[in-house]
C-alpha positions in Angstrom: -11.4 -10.8 11.1 -13.7 -7.8 11.7 -12.8 -4.3 10.6 -11.7 -2.2 13.5 -14.4 0.4 14.6 -13.7 3.8 15.9 -16.3 3.3 18.6 -14.1 0.5 20.1 -10.9 2.5 19.9 -8.9 2.6 23.2 -7.4 6.0 22.5 -8.6 9.4 21.3 -5.2 10.8 20.1 -2.4 9.2 18.1 0.4 7.9 20.3 3.0 9.1 17.8 1.8 12.6 17.0 -0.8 13.6 19.7 -3.3 14.5 16.9 -6.9 13.1 16.9 -7.4 9.6 15.7 -8.7 9.1 12.2 -11.3 6.4 11.4 -9.3 5.1 8.4 -6.1 4.6 10.6 -7.2 1.9 13.1 -5.5 -1.4 13.8 -6.0 -4.3 16.1 -3.3 -5.0 18.7 -3.6 -7.7 21.3 -7.3 -7.8 20.7 -7.9 -4.1 21.2 -8.5 -1.3 18.6 -5.8 1.3 18.6 -6.1 4.5 16.5 -3.7 6.8 14.8 -3.9 10.1 13.0 -2.9 8.7 9.6 -2.0 5.4 8.0 1.7 6.3 8.2 1.6 6.4 12.0 -0.4 3.2 12.0 2.1 1.4 9.8 5.0 2.8 11.9 3.3 1.3 15.0 2.7 -2.0 13.3 6.4 -2.3 12.5 7.5 -1.3 16.0 5.1 -3.7 17.6 6.3 -6.6 15.4 9.9 -5.8 16.3 9.2 -5.5 20.0 7.1 -8.7 20.0 9.8 -10.6 18.2 12.5 -9.4 20.6 10.3 -10.3 23.6 9.5 -13.7 22.1 13.2 -14.3 21.2 12.6 -14.5 17.4 
């Protein structure tokens, strides 16, 4: 898997904090690069996304 690149990021600000996206806090979600202001927000998103995806999938 390729490392997410800031140039491919779909957002400019963190969806949790509203602060600017940091290049070291990117993740891939459903084939898109999503950015966060720090790794804590990124990790919080990853957990929330897993929980929502599991609920939607019935797992």
